C-alpha positions as CSV (number, residue, x, y, z in Angstrom):
1,M,13.0,115.0,21.1
2,S,11.1,112.1,19.9
3,I,7.3,112.1,21.6
4,R,8.0,108.2,22.7
5,A,10.8,110.0,24.6
6,M,8.6,112.6,26.1
7,S,6.9,113.0,29.4
8,V,3.1,112.7,29.8
9,L,2.8,115.8,30.7
10,D,5.0,116.9,28.3
11,K,2.8,115.3,26.0
12,I,-0.9,116.6,27.5
13,R,1.0,120.2,26.9
14,V,1.8,119.3,23.3
15,L,-1.8,118.0,22.8
16,N,-3.6,120.8,24.6
17,A,-1.8,123.1,21.7
18,G,-4.1,121.5,19.3
19,A,-1.6,118.3,18.4
20,T,-2.7,115.1,17.1
21,F,-0.2,112.1,17.4
22,E,0.3,108.3,18.2
23,V,1.2,107.1,21.7
24,S,1.3,103.1,22.7
25,A,-0.8,101.6,25.6
26,R,2.2,99.3,26.4
27,G,4.5,100.8,29.3
28,T,1.4,104.1,29.8
29,S,-0.9,103.8,32.4
30,V,-4.9,103.9,31.8
31,L,-4.8,106.8,33.9
32,D,-2.0,108.8,31.8
33,L,-4.2,107.5,28.4
34,I,-7.3,109.2,30.1
35,R,-5.5,112.3,30.4
36,L,-4.0,112.3,27.1
37,A,-7.0,111.8,25.7
38,T,-8.5,114.6,27.8
39,A,-6.3,117.0,26.6
40,A,-6.5,116.1,23.1
41,N,-10.4,116.7,23.3
42,Q,-9.4,119.9,25.0
43,G,-7.1,121.2,22.5
44,G,-9.3,120.1,19.4
45,G,-6.8,116.9,17.9
46,Q,-6.7,113.3,17.9
47,L,-4.9,110.6,19.7
48,T,-4.2,107.4,18.5
49,V,-3.5,104.8,21.4
50,T,-1.8,101.8,19.5
51,D,-1.0,98.5,21.5
52,V,-4.2,98.2,23.1
53,E,-4.3,94.3,23.4
54,G,-4.0,94.2,26.8
55,V,-6.4,96.9,27.9
56,S,-9.8,95.8,29.3
57,V,-12.8,96.7,27.4
58,L,-13.9,98.8,30.3
59,D,-10.5,100.6,30.3
60,L,-11.3,101.4,26.4
61,I,-14.3,103.2,26.8
62,R,-12.7,105.0,29.9
63,I,-10.4,106.2,27.5
64,A,-12.9,106.9,24.5
65,S,-15.0,109.1,26.7
66,A,-12.6,110.8,27.2
67,A,-12.9,112.6,23.7
68,P,-15.4,111.2,22.1
69,G,-15.0,111.2,18.0
70,K,-11.3,112.0,18.7
71,I,-9.3,109.2,19.9
72,T,-8.6,105.8,17.3
73,L,-7.7,102.0,19.3
74,K,-5.0,100.2,17.1
75,D,-3.8,96.9,18.4
């Protein structure tokens, strides 16, 4: 199964297990991105969020704050 096809809950479970992967901000709510970042932080992995050009600075700060030093933001 591709990561893109996984549900948010499955992505959270995989991140909680220590995985590192990329997820697109397109089609993913800010709340879900924060939940994914929190899971990466708890699991010890990292999360790259791509396609962030439409996300506000305040929301980017909220996402990054959920896992300081473990989030990479890409256009």
